[in-house]
Every structure is written in structure tokens, then in C-alpha cells.
TORGU-16495 format. One line per 8 residues: number of its first residue (from 1); their letters; for each residue z, y, x of N, C-alpha, C, O. Coordinates in steps of 0.001 Angstrom, whole numbers. Each point is the difference from the previous one (the first is absolute). Layout:
NUM> a> Z Y X Z Y X Z Y X Z Y X  ...
END
This chain:
1> mkllvsal> 242200 130996 141623 -1163 -13 1009 -858 -803 -203 209 -1213 35  -1809 1970 -388 -1204 -913 -171 -750 -832 927 -1014 521 -466  574 -1289 1301 -494 2 1276 -1650 -874 -648 -55 -924 -811  -954 1530 1422 -1377 -1045 -684 -114 -548 1094 256 513 1089  -700 -1738 -1321 121 -1473 1253 -1509 -466 -108 -512 -237 -1094  31 155 1937 -943 -944 130 142 -920 930 127 289 1189  -137 -1599 -1686 259 -987 624 -784 -1153 -322 564 -661 -873  -1863 76 1321 -888 -616 -611 115 -1443 553 -154 -942 -777
9> epsanlhl> 377 764 1885 335 -1307 374 1237 -883 257 1079 547 226  -1181 -1769 -248 1313 -622 -171 1299 414 951 1193 271 -139  -2355 -415 1375 1261 735 1242 785 949 -16 1143 81 449  -1903 810 -1091 38 1776 -58 1491 -207 -1611 991 726 -84  -1269 -1650 -714 916 -270 -715 1291 -849 281 917 -99 -816  -928 -322 1674 1181 -754 721 813 1250 954 1230 8 52  -2019 972 644 783 988 598 882 785 -817 1184 283 184  -2133 84 -1321 511 573 -1104 1381 -292 -325 902 727 416
17> enlfqnlh> -678 -1756 -1142 732 -830 -305 1240 359 933 856 631 -620  -518 -895 2071 567 468 554 637 1048 -270 1165 78 -387  -2202 1093 661 161 980 -100 598 724 -1108 999 696 181  -1682 -847 -1586 680 653 -1077 1911 -686 -465 782 344 -886  -690 -1344 1943 1774 -270 -226 527 1357 495 1137 228 -412  -1647 700 1163 260 1152 438 -15 1575 -1116 665 1032 -89  -1953 -1709 -664 123 1557 -617 461 -203 -996 -440 -900 -715  1765 1892 247 770 -686 -707 -419 1431 -973 -470 1039 462
25> gveligif> 785 -1314 -1922 -1143 709 -828 -809 519 -149 -25 1103 -544  -1152 -1856 1076 -1720 290 493 -588 -887 -1058 117 -1201 -242  -1075 2608 -547 -636 -1382 -934 -1136 38 614 -283 1006 651  -590 -2074 -726 -1535 -236 709 -727 1 -1350 283 -386 -1134  -1549 1097 1836 -1107 70 -1168 -1477 -247 1346 -102 528 1107  -791 -1472 -1769 -818 9 836 -499 -1549 174 -173 -288 -1184  6 -292 1549 -797 -1390 928 1163 -874 678 405 224 1141  94 -1260 -1982 1118 -525 1195 108 -1472 -1048 -505 -104 -1118
33> dekfgkpl> 1148 -737 1704 693 -436 -1164 693 -286 -1264 493 977 -564  -362 -2119 18 1026 896 -1475 1122 -348 635 796 438 -831  -180 -857 1607 920 -70 185 885 1476 302 1199 -24 -276  -1639 967 694 456 1040 193 -201 836 -1212 604 1063 136  -1324 -1163 -1441 46 668 -684 -1201 -402 -924 -574 -1089 -18  358 2011 -616 -1712 96 -957 -964 427 779 -171 1214 112  -512 -1979 464 -1699 631 930 -964 715 -890 -310 -344 -1141  -33 1162 1664 -1351 92 -679 -1075 -470 412 -953 347 -698
41> yspksfgv> 674 -1068 1638 -798 -934 287 746 -1291 858 790 282 901  -1037 -1458 -1178 497 -1410 467 -842 -65 1756 -1201 211 165  1970 -473 709 -361 -385 1219 -1366 -871 114 -891 141 838  953 -977 -1789 -1039 -1145 65 -1445 445 -298 -1035 -415 523  1208 1441 -1574 -1394 630 130 -902 656 1399 -1196 223 184  2390 -60 632 -1028 356 1785 232 -945 701 405 409 1088  -461 -1835 -1148 372 -1296 608 -1674 -530 499 -741 -789 -586  532 1462 1725 -1350 -444 461 386 -114 1554 1067 216 574
49> mgiidvig> -2043 -541 -207 87 -544 1663 -573 746 884 619 520 929  -2255 -350 -1193 -715 827 1091 -670 983 -215 434 672 -936  -1509 -213 1510 -978 1028 -120 -599 -658 -1337 511 209 -1100  -1136 -659 1205 -1066 -919 -1483 803 -128 -1293 -465 -91 -1136  1799 101 1514 947 -146 -1025 33 1352 -621 -397 339 -1115  960 381 2078 52 1468 -511 -900 913 -1190 374 794 -863  -1671 -1286 1238 -1162 515 -660 158 -288 -1572 -331 832 -845  807 -1948 570 88 -278 -1492 1444 608 -958 247 -145 -1197
57> kiltakka> 430 768 2146 1507 598 -404 43 1414 -245 954 571 -528  -2413 192 1075 -80 1657 85 374 615 -1160 930 804 62  -1682 -1104 -1532 123 434 -1197 1632 129 -4 621 1061 60  -7 -2508 -152 957 167 -170 1273 1023 392 974 427 -622  -1575 -235 2185 991 699 1057 -430 1450 -627 946 779 -121  -2195 -308 -287 152 1278 -362 616 627 -1113 466 1120 -211  -621 -2337 -547 817 219 -920 1800 221 204 765 828 -494  -604 -1632 1165 1685 -76 417 163 1382 996 1059 328 535
65> ikmlvkks> -2029 219 -444 394 1340 1229 -89 648 -1130 1161 78 -402  -1920 483 -420 -206 525 -836 1820 185 -813 611 1067 -53  -149 -2280 -428 934 -143 -676 1247 449 1112 631 1051 -117  -558 -1376 471 1005 220 1652 235 1324 88 1099 554 -24  -2574 123 166 480 1404 256 223 1040 -953 173 1176 317  -176 -1754 -1861 138 464 -931 1592 -61 -407 554 1088 -156  297 -2408 -45 1147 -357 600 772 1060 923 1077 553 -222  -1782 -450 1122 771 513 1416 967 1185 -228 1091 160 546
73> qecdkvll> -1891 904 -1752 484 766 -534 1485 476 -110 583 1025 352  -152 -2339 -1068 1701 -68 -299 913 -639 980 1222 -103 -106  -2120 -391 1253 903 -559 991 308 1058 854 -801 898 260  2176 -985 281 478 697 1257 -799 -106 1559 -454 841 776  547 -2342 -777 -976 -132 1322 -931 -1345 -15 231 -781 -924  -1178 459 1780 -1178 -1346 -520 658 -318 1628 377 769 884  -440 -2188 -965 158 -1085 768 -1311 -930 292 -374 -749 -903  -230 774 1964 -1385 -792 -179 775 -1405 1104 872 78 865
81> idapafni> -1326 -768 -1166 454 -1535 1166 -1860 -679 256 -759 -552 -796  646 808 1787 -1002 -838 902 -1003 292 -1210 76 794 -938  -1248 -1929 1385 -1571 169 -970 -352 1327 -36 48 678 -1026  -516 -143 2462 -617 1352 257 -1487 273 -802 -304 1174 -216  -633 -2278 -230 -896 -209 -379 168 764 -1658 -978 438 -607  2228 -400 128 -49 128 -1333 1332 1422 255 46 1040 -658  676 -1348 1524 1100 1315 63 114 880 480 895 813 -231  -2205 -650 1454 -362 1437 213 -1127 887 -1318 -74 1134 -474
89> plakaikk> -347 -1898 376 -992 643 -1258 858 657 -1082 -229 908 -799  1351 -1718 1060 995 46 -1399 966 1670 732 130 1032 -658  330 -1206 1916 356 1116 422 -1015 1469 -381 249 870 -835  -1047 -940 1459 -1103 1211 326 35 691 -1680 160 1167 -358  -388 -2465 -472 10 239 -1804 1173 1166 -347 -285 1113 -442  1464 -1512 684 1243 380 115 307 1392 -48 301 866 -822  -582 -1068 2535 -347 1238 705 -834 1015 -780 357 1166 172  -1177 -1319 -824 -1219 1065 -97 1020 351 -1657 103 1126 -487
97> aypnkqii> 403 -2143 13 714 945 -1411 1217 279 -33 622 613 -867  -172 -1188 2081 1607 968 18 232 -363 1516 355 -1058 519  -760 2618 165 163 150 1014 1277 -2 869 82 -70 1226  898 164 -2155 1484 -213 506 962 -968 -814 1098 96 -547  -2094 -1112 748 1046 -1391 -132 294 -729 959 -951 -67 779  1658 -409 -518 287 -651 1277 -545 -1309 -395 125 -680 -1018  -996 473 2520 -50 -1257 -45 283 -1430 1161 -536 77 1106  963 -701 -1277 560 -714 831 -830 -1797 547 176 -1071 -580
105> yyilpkvw> -857 1270 1564 -737 -1483 114 927 -700 965 422 583 998  -144 -1672 -1251 867 -1346 271 -1344 -1088 565 -1118 -93 -507  1691 -694 1771 -735 -877 502 -1384 466 -146 -725 -286 -953  253 1355 2407 -1514 915 -22 -835 -1402 165 259 -1201 84  -1643 2222 -87 -1077 -687 573 -444 -571 811 -294 912 772  -7 -1795 -310 275 -1015 1660 -1053 1198 658 -1164 -255 -308  1267 1178 927 -604 677 536 -247 -123 1556 -665 662 797  1584 -1936 -673 194 -795 1444 -1158 -1264 7 -253 -809 892
113> awkkgria> -126 912 -1754 -1481 -653 -247 -1241 -29 -122 -828 -755 510  657 2044 -1563 -911 293 -186 40 1620 -1025 885 651 -555  -2128 -550 696 -122 1728 -966 1185 877 508 824 293 -866  -615 145 2052 901 1261 422 -323 1068 -338 705 842 556  -1345 -472 -1124 -575 1019 -837 671 246 -1035 206 1173 -313  223 -2089 -354 1151 177 -1134 1671 706 413 804 547 -754  -704 -854 2382 1107 773 22 -69 1625 -664 1051 497 -404  -2250 225 326 469 1322 96 -164 158 -1427 593 949 -512
121> tvekftdv> -1315 -1734 -252 101 -123 -1711 1138 -209 -446 327 704 -956  440 -1483 1350 1431 -686 -545 413 1630 399 -139 969 -747  660 -964 2080 917 1404 467 -362 1237 -1088 896 730 -423  -2505 -546 -43 -279 1088 -699 182 119 -1542 -163 980 -727  625 -2514 372 -163 11 -1618 1612 -505 -83 453 600 -974  223 -1130 1347 1589 -529 107 883 494 907 -239 156 1198  1253 91 -1757 1474 1189 613 525 -1244 1044 94 462 1137  215 -1672 -1183 796 -509 700 -408 -1328 154 -123 -719 -992
129> qayifpfe> -178 175 2501 -755 -1526 -133 878 -503 1110 286 215 1178  -21 -978 -2160 1066 -1290 568 -116 -1369 653 231 -950 -749  -528 695 1932 -637 -798 509 895 -1381 -1 1121 58 -507  -1644 -1440 1128 1199 -819 -330 63 -949 1437 712 -1001 63  -1470 1420 946 48 -893 1005 167 1048 1211 -499 1094 -264  1171 -1207 1698 653 1132 958 -1299 440 658 114 1065 607  -1647 -1773 -568 -507 165 1117 -1118 1381 -778 -619 839 654  638 -973 -2278 -779 1188 -930 460 1406 220 -511 987 -528
137> nqfwrhgi> 1855 -987 1628 -20 1197 482 -1112 838 1274 -46 1088 576  -721 -2347 -610 -1196 982 739 -1308 402 -477 -938 390 695  983 -563 -2288 -871 579 -916 673 633 -765 -708 960 -303  1629 -883 -205 477 822 -1089 1078 1145 595 1155 -83 -419  -1492 1183 1408 667 762 77 824 664 -521 917 393 721  -917 -87 -1874 804 928 -601 1033 -1168 -1464 791 412 -848  -1255 -1827 1100 834 -1116 -653 1184 -238 123 575 702 832  35 -1460 -1371 1413 57 180 350 -2001 -5 -560 -515 -968
145> yvgnplie> 1114 -219 1599 -79 -1418 -22 1335 -154 -490 1014 282 640  -1066 -852 -2090 1082 -556 -609 161 -1689 407 544 -847 -708  -827 750 1308 254 -1518 439 -1079 -682 -984 -788 583 -744  990 -2259 971 -739 -1032 -307 468 -172 -992 1221 146 60  -1830 -576 -1677 767 -347 -839 508 -1698 -495 854 -468 -754  -1878 -56 1622 423 -1288 385 1766 -590 525 421 -1082 -408  279 1836 1176 794 -354 855 1520 2 -1081 999 -717 -53  -1536 2062 -798 1091 74 -1259 -185 -977 -1122 943 -277 -742
153> eiktfkke> -2303 -327 577 -707 -1142 -1283 551 -845 276 718 -515 -857  -774 -20 2122 523 -1590 153 1771 60 780 475 665 920  7 -1565 -1711 1188 115 -274 444 -931 1151 1002 144 699  -2095 -1304 -615 565 -1194 859 -808 -19 1186 -1177 328 -152  1646 -711 1541 -1068 -221 552 567 -1329 965 1194 -244 173  -2383 -580 433 369 -1152 833 1060 502 938 141 1185 303  675 -2294 181 1087 675 670 29 -869 1318 948 83 780  -1975 -881 -571 -609 -592 1028 -993 -817 -20 -179 -326 -1174
161> agldmevt> -528 -152 1823 -1058 -736 642 -230 -1529 -786 819 -918 -43  -1800 942 -387 -457 -1737 -171 284 -641 -1195 -600 -1029 -307  1700 1668 -610 19 -773 -1315 -743 -253 -1059 -853 792 -400  1057 -1705 -52 -996 -501 -1639 -1748 -367 765 -1062 148 -605  1207 -607 1949 -992 394 178 -1644 -1310 -823 -1230 24 56  2399 -1031 -770 -947 -378 -649 -602 105 -1409 -628 -822 -669  1000 2049 430 71 858 -1451 -1411 804 378 163 606 1059  -1348 -443 -1547 -766 1091 141 -684 810 -1411 -289 -424 -1119
169> aflpgsrr> 200 1639 1687 -113 679 -776 -1308 875 -740 -391 936 697  -98 -1061 -1586 -1296 440 101 -231 1189 -1049 183 -45 -1216  -795 1517 2280 230 1161 -1290 -1745 430 326 -626 340 1003  362 -525 -2145 -1526 483 -254 -345 1447 -788 -1005 148 -695  2144 1020 956 -218 935 -232 224 546 -1720 512 -673 -895  -915 1702 809 53 278 -1451 -1103 346 -1107 -58 25 -1230  -978 286 2559 -862 673 -360 -1400 -1801 -889 -321 -1049 558  -7 1516 -1835 -534 -1103 -148 -1164 -482 806 142 -1078 577
177> seikslmp> -1273 1724 -453 -1359 -474 1174 1095 -979 955 -246 -1198 143  1456 1825 480 504 -816 1378 552 -733 -123 218 -694 993  545 233 -2582 291 -1607 -518 -734 -774 -334 250 -1192 177  -1621 1686 -883 -984 -678 -448 -972 -673 1487 -623 -1062 -23  710 1869 1046 -482 -248 1066 264 -856 805 -845 -694 566  3025 573 -277 206 -531 717 1047 -1584 -507 779 -652 695  -1178 465 -2120 870 -610 -263 -395 -1870 13 730 -987 81  -2076 1139 -193 -681 -1070 523 520 -519 1050 416 -1154 -110
185> ifrecadr> -287 1869 1464 -223 -690 1016 1906 0 266 536 -557 958  128 1231 -1934 1552 -109 198 630 -1307 -484 1153 -352 254  -2100 -364 -1023 304 -905 -1231 -106 -1331 1096 790 -928 171  -2200 1261 543 -513 -1471 985 1136 263 1147 506 -1019 471  -45 2304 38 710 -102 1076 1301 -779 -74 492 -813 782  130 1533 -2522 1259 -1001 -112 -35 -1335 -297 1040 -652 -97  -2039 214 -46 -330 -1332 -738 -133 -701 1312 390 -1162 -106  -844 1492 1414 104 -775 1390 975 571 888 -313 -177 1177
193> ldgkkils> 1540 889 -1368 1138 555 -28 1050 -761 -258 132 -199 -1208  1059 -550 2204 1219 -525 -197 935 1106 -597 -68 1217 -173  993 -2239 -65 1031 1229 -810 -144 730 -1474 -962 -164 -751  2182 1059 465 -383 473 -757 -793 1487 13 154 812 913  -1001 -596 -2041 -942 945 -477 385 1016 -941 -211 -271 -1182  850 1640 1513 48 1277 -840 -1260 552 85 -691 144 1008  394 222 -2413 -758 1244 -155 145 872 -810 174 -169 -1207  -249 1544 1980 689 1093 -500 -1336 963 -1203 -1058 607 167
201> iapifndn> 2029 -1011 -1431 -1019 781 -720 57 1527 -786 848 357 -818  -1699 211 1187 509 1883 -621 332 185 -1523 -715 -301 -955  2043 902 947 509 -139 -1555 -207 1206 -956 716 525 -853  -2230 -236 1417 -535 904 -802 -1031 -442 -939 -648 776 -703  465 -2540 719 -719 -897 -711 741 -688 -1393 1101 -525 -172  -2166 773 -650 809 -1305 -1148 -404 -1333 506 -589 -348 1024  1176 -428 -2245 -519 -1723 189 -890 169 195 -425 -204 1137  -404 692 -2173 -1586 -147 -195 -735 342 1364 -529 -847 719
209> evaslygd> 567 2088 -489 -379 90 1121 644 -431 1308 -596 526 940  1289 -1057 -671 589 -1127 1274 -997 -1068 -191 -792 -176 925  698 -588 -2007 -470 -1160 -228 -1812 368 297 -587 -870 644  -168 1977 -1050 -979 134 597 -177 249 984 -1107 -363 396  2168 1247 840 -581 893 1193 198 -1451 635 -934 -527 604  2313 -186 -769 162 -750 1141 -599 -1450 -141 -298 -679 983  144 258 -2293 -335 -1203 -126 745 -967 1 997 345 -635  -831 -1923 1164 915 -494 437 626 121 919 -451 97 1141
217> tsmfelcf> 1903 -73 -1533 1254 261 1033 852 -1077 325 954 36 776  -1526 -1362 -1673 867 -811 53 1246 -545 1306 1162 -408 -5  -2043 649 856 419 -249 1508 762 543 557 585 -496 963  -331 1883 -1487 1184 1088 171 785 93 -747 63 -57 -1228  966 301 2471 1618 651 -1249 -361 1420 -115 -281 616 1027  257 67 -2369 -758 1232 -410 1419 1023 105 1106 -416 -346  -1328 1770 863 1151 370 474 -751 1623 -259 -1025 278 623  1648 723 -1593 -492 1168 -279 882 881 587 658 739 -732
225> dakealmr> -531 -693 1929 723 1123 691 -392 -492 1723 336 -1010 619  -1080 2057 -251 -837 -266 1430 1342 -392 864 190 -1030 647  660 2127 -823 1032 -194 1415 773 -1199 -162 249 -708 976  176 406 -2204 566 -1402 -448 -651 -1057 958 452 -687 916  -1889 846 -1580 -897 -1013 704 79 -40 1638 11 -988 734  27 2041 -480 310 -223 1808 1328 -463 285 112 -978 739  1009 1581 -1257 1381 -351 283 -155 -1382 437 262 -483 1101  -833 -193 -2373 162 -1102 -436 -732 -1001 1156 701 -978 262
233> agravvcs> -1802 1034 374 -383 -341 693 8 128 1602 545 928 598  -1282 -2077 57 27 588 1689 -1134 -37 817 -61 -139 1222  -1008 311 -2214 -1030 403 408 -1331 540 -1148 210 -482 -1114  -1033 1042 1143 -635 540 -1073 -1404 374 664 -296 295 1158  -490 -423 -2379 -1110 249 162 -346 1492 -1238 300 -202 -1177  -870 1494 1540 120 1164 -685 -1128 458 285 -582 -54 1083  129 678 -2394 -1245 922 -215 283 1341 346 1038 553 -365  -2195 184 1279 239 923 749 365 1423 -1122 -521 276 -1081
241> gtatleaa> 1642 450 1870 573 968 -1012 1700 89 -59 518 -637 917  20 1017 -1430 1638 768 -32 573 -1269 247 861 -44 879  -1236 -1259 -1624 892 -1060 340 -136 -459 1359 819 -855 336  -1689 1235 551 284 -601 1371 978 913 900 575 -643 877  -363 1621 -912 885 952 300 1693 -152 -716 1025 459 506  -1142 -1303 -1914 1150 -622 -249 418 -1051 680 1098 -224 509  -2177 -474 -548 -122 -1364 1507 819 197 966 1100 -522 180  -1654 1290 448 277 541 1778 1176 376 183 632 -243 1028
249> tigvpfvl> 87 1305 -2652 1619 491 635 1060 -1270 -966 1217 -110 150  -2010 -672 -1044 984 -638 -467 202 -1151 1078 1063 -621 7  -2103 320 934 420 -811 1065 -953 -1548 -505 566 -1051 300  -1304 985 -690 -642 -971 -304 -1637 54 594 -933 729 -338  1005 -1682 1232 -1105 -608 720 -1056 -253 -812 15 -789 -945  -1047 1532 1348 -1488 -225 -1491 -1145 206 828 -56 231 1208  -1155 -397 -2353 -1348 134 687 -496 1054 -1290 189 8 -1216  -946 889 2212 -497 640 -919 -1294 -58 -394 -840 104 894
257> vykakkld> 218 -337 -2760 -1063 -17 -171 -851 1100 -469 513 925 -630  -1840 -949 898 -406 1188 -845 -1753 -14 -598 -797 526 778  381 -936 -1723 -1210 -500 -438 -865 772 -706 -501 -521 -997  218 1580 1256 -547 1110 -1251 -1529 -42 -42 -699 -313 964  195 698 -2313 -1331 405 163 -715 65 1355 328 719 944  -1423 -1638 -996 -815 870 1160 -477 1319 371 317 770 906  -1089 -721 -1764 -723 1902 -425 1908 749 657 254 372 1146  367 -384 -1921 1715 420 471 476 -378 1457 549 891 649
265> yfigsrlv> -671 -1811 -230 401 -7 1240 -884 458 871 493 434 1041  -2168 -375 -1184 -927 374 576 435 1910 10 175 668 1019  -139 -441 -1670 35 1512 -219 1978 -100 605 13 842 898  600 -1089 -938 1387 471 446 436 -182 1251 970 462 600  -2277 -1594 -125 642 -505 1867 -955 824 697 264 -72 1200  -1437 960 -1446 -367 1252 314 510 1393 143 -231 786 918  1193 -559 -2314 750 1126 -326 1189 -20 940 -4 816 922  1315 -1898 -1087 1083 -309 998 -459 -341 1298 -986 -613 409
273> klshvgla> 2089 1247 210 -322 -113 1604 1526 -475 178 947 777 119  -879 -1953 -119 1500 -718 -161 -533 -1436 1218 -1055 -623 120  2376 565 596 -130 -1016 488 838 -1261 -1107 37 -1103 545  382 1126 -1470 657 -869 -745 -105 665 -1441 -390 1154 -178  854 -2176 -998 -34 484 -1082 1198 -224 -829 257 326 -1159  508 -1064 2192 1582 314 -786 898 701 436 21 370 1174  1101 11 -2256 614 1474 322 1188 -401 1220 438 969 619  75 -2270 -262 773 -130 876 -448 149 1324 565 409 1014
281> niifdfeh> -2032 -946 -1301 -718 -242 1391 -527 1514 567 75 242 1204  -538 617 -2025 -455 1458 -247 1377 777 682 -132 406 1155  1283 -220 -1759 994 574 426 530 -899 1910 608 719 792  -817 -1625 -538 239 -750 989 -1342 1123 941 345 655 984  -1713 -633 -1481 -1005 297 492 407 1672 848 7 314 1190  229 294 -2172 1119 1657 501 495 -104 555 -284 696 976  1443 -1493 -807 1085 -271 1261 -56 -673 991 908 -124 821  -2525 -645 -766 -431 -485 1324 1236 -1153 397 859 -163 866
289> lnefhtel> -1284 -394 -1885 832 -1308 -40 -1196 -1364 -611 -965 121 -755  1406 -1114 1300 -870 -1235 198 -42 -660 -1662 1011 -41 -701  -2270 -414 281 43 -742 -1751 1002 -228 -341 918 -526 630  -947 896 -1697 1554 -228 -852 -686 -1900 -468 637 -949 458  -1939 667 -1374 134 -737 -379 -1487 -389 -414 -709 1006 24  132 -1966 -334 -1603 -462 304 -466 538 -1119 760 448 -859  -2056 -436 752 -864 695 -1306 -920 -957 -26 -343 -600 1018  -252 317 -2461 -1210 -798 11 -844 515 -1116 459 -1 -1142
297> lqeevtve> -1990 564 1456 -578 987 -450 -1396 -502 -909 -1038 -240 617  1070 150 -1579 -1208 -122 -585 -602 -1277 233 794 -815 -471  -1773 214 946 -339 -1365 450 1146 -568 1086 -484 -974 576  1480 1183 -232 945 -249 760 958 -584 -887 657 -927 476  -380 1335 -1920 617 -638 -841 -443 -1487 -454 -790 -121 -937  1351 -1111 1668 -201 -1225 -91 814 -951 -432 710 953 -322  -173 -1784 30 973 -1036 -568 736 -93 1555 1092 428 375  -2216 -1209 396 353 -496 1600 553 1266 456 1208 47 231
305> nikaeldk> -2022 1110 -50 792 1005 502 941 325 42 614 118 1060  15 240 -2569 966 274 -532 1236 -1538 431 1150 332 286  -1378 -1367 -281 532 -1159 566 713 204 1649 1160 -15 409  -2566 216 289 373 277 1198 707 1039 358 920 -176 799  -1153 1272 -1229 1427 1084 267 1025 205 -569 547 1056 316  103 -1856 -1286 642 -407 -368 1216 -1148 1265 1172 18 377  -2422 -863 -158 671 -951 1008 266 1280 1391 904 -383 743  -1381 1452 -406 302 263 813 1410 1023 252 530 376 1045
313> idaneffa> -237 -153 -2305 1028 1110 -178 1281 -712 886 347 -1181 23  228 2388 709 661 301 889 1830 582 -625 544 1070 270  -61 -2064 -1017 710 1102 -899 1204 1016 960 353 1073 -489  182 -1502 1792 898 1092 291 -678 1113 497 443 1136 -165  -2005 -1485 1062 -525 1439 367 -298 545 -1163 409 1152 145  -956 -1248 -1443 64 364 -1340 1254 784 -434 -7 1229 -72  1087 -1988 -216 1271 914 308 335 784 749 1032 505 -440  -1367 22 1576 552 554 850 -988 1195 -401 412 1160 -31
321> kslklrdl> -1908 -1542 -315 -755 1503 -542 802 900 -804 448 1129 203  -369 -2258 -1546 474 260 -1111 1295 1365 307 70 1198 -276  528 -1876 757 1516 878 285 -357 1582 764 615 1063 -79  -1968 -1461 886 27 1893 862 -740 537 -1626 471 970 -594  -1278 -1510 220 -738 589 -1658 1023 634 -620 -100 1222 -118  1279 -1893 -401 686 504 -726 1067 1121 657 647 687 -789  -494 -534 1997 464 1150 254 -1002 1188 289 286 1179 -203  -1583 -1660 738 -934 1582 -334 -263 648 -1263 -202 1199 -193
329> lsqkdmel> 247 -2644 -1081 -161 948 -1474 1352 290 -236 28 390 -1167  1474 -354 1775 891 445 -581 15 1158 116 440 561 -1003  -812 273 2028 427 1564 120 -528 494 -1008 -846 -642 -623  1237 1912 238 -916 1266 -585 476 1276 -266 1220 -40 156  -1587 1176 -488 335 1444 252 406 378 -1484 602 1063 -147  -798 -1610 -636 798 433 -1364 -196 -803 -971 -1085 -572 106  1864 197 -1293 -126 -764 -940 -1063 602 -1025 230 1142 -398  -1441 -1832 -100 -394 485 -1131 422 402 -1251 -515 995 -510
337> hkiimdr> 1319 -1577 -23 621 322 -1641 478 1403 93 -17 784 -948  579 -424 2522 669 1248 289 -740 1210 -219 365 1069 -489  -1770 -1538 1066 -1033 940 121 -260 104 -1495 63 1185 -327  -290 -1856 -540 -452 -39 -1468 1031 740 -891 -298 743 -935  1606 -1059 1369 1013 754 -971 182 1244 364 448 714 -897  -668 -142 2038 142 1054 189 -711 1442 -582 -1157 420 20  2148 -4 -426 -611 897 -987 -787 1584 749 -542 826 -735
END
């Protein structure tokens, strides 16, 4: 069986890794990490953060879509993972060329945050909509809840509150612009904190890229696995994104930080109508529960604020919330690999 895959981001490839273990005898073609085979394009080609960054990638995206449509002819099915700005146009192009080609969209557009009009588009141009948060059934009427991949990907969880609180992990994300923006603040913060400091390095970068992006890391113990960094820490400072949900699920008290380009934030804050940006907080909002964790946004992301919020952490309260979150994310209607392998 040949499966066309579009996995542009590091988080998408993390989810693909766990899924791939259950796709026996399946050859992947498309965009993904090299550990899954020989990709047509590397995810690094699409490593952007915001609206302004995307503009510079338009030509690359158009070329990639054309190639993927051509390759889809020889594939049995298509699997799109997240990245709606790229994957929705790709789905349209494939359906136009090959109307009977089955397209599975996994990790759907965040229509609960913005662009609800995408629901009709995705339902029109894809055959299976596989969502990963229990509340998404309010938006995807014909979708299938396949559970949240983090529950299966996280092999170990914190078993009690308050462990290793003298160890602080710093996770600046995986996008270049995020890393460059946050590292100066993280360095100063690390210098002013007692105890061990761990820096999570995105494994997609080589040694030269690490030196260029992260700068001086001498005050940190480096770790190339975000989940491992979180398990070794008693608290953390985490860039907004998938890693915040990992921290919340594992049970590591953390402070979310988000510092985008001003224009991106200005546009986004007017388009997105949510009370929070962190995924754990958003899930708790839909469940009508109290805020899960602190969020520092834009100008709030300072060394003083980070230190103050770390000092306020209530490990017992956070651990209780983590147990609740694990329960919410453990439910599912069907396994994704069974949907893919079903001929």
C-alpha cells in the first residue's frame, strides 16, 4: 500500500511516528521526516511561524502541491496532517485531478478558534475528518474522534506532584522565529534562577543551525527530546504550541510564553475569538473548568514576569488538573491506523 503524506511541521511528524508503527507494509510518499523514508520535500522547507513568514514560502508551496498531486495518482490513499494553509489547497487539487482518491484529514483546522467557513470546504474535499479533541464534535458533524496522539506518544507521566522542582526546563519551540525571539529572554532568566536548567533543542536542526539559532547555551543542560526534558524537570517555561499540551498532560507545572511578530499578533488577535492561547486552557474552557495554567503574551514575556509566575506555581493543584486532562484526552471513537488500513 502506498500512502501520500503531507506532514509539514515537527509536531505533525511526531504524531506520524507513533502512527507509522501501526502501518505495516505501507510506503510513504510526500512530505515527512527522513526517518519514515525518502520524502519528496523536507518539512524544513516549510518551517515558518506566522502570516508574514508564509508569504515568502508561496512559490515553494505551489511547486510542492503540483508535485504531490502528480504523485497521488500512484497512491492508494492520502493523509493530510494539520497545516490547513497548505493542506486544504492540496486536498482541492487532488480531488479535482482524482475525484475518487480517498483523502483523510488528521488534526483538523482549528475552526473552534477562527475560520469556521473551512468546515464546509474540508468536508467537501476530504473523505474522512479525524479530530483529536473531544469538544470538536461540536464543529465536525461527520468527523471521527480518534483520540489525542499525545496520550499514546507520552510513554511516562509524572506520578505525583512536586517532584524535581529545583529543575527548570525551557522549551522555545521549533520554529526559527520563535527560537530567536525567546532565547535572549530564556538565557537571562536561566542566569537568574537557582538549580539546574534544561534547554530543549528541536531535533530537526543540525549543529551549525543550533549554534546560529540558539546562541550561547552554556548555562543550560541540552536535551534533544521535549518530552524527556519535561520529565526531568519539576517546572518549565514553554513556548505556545503542542509542547504546552505535552507539559500539561505529563504533569509538569509550567508558564506559557508567546511572543510573535507584532503584525502577526495584531492580525491574529482580531481574528481569533478565544480567551486563551494554550491548548490545555482551551480544552478546559470548553469543559467549563477553571484556567489550567498561566499565559504570558507579547510584552508580558519578561524575565521578571516569568520568574514571578514560576514562584506562584501550586504543584498539587496543577497535578490534579493534569489527571483530569489525561482522562479527557484518553477517549476515542476509532483508531486512525484502522481507518487508513481499511481497504
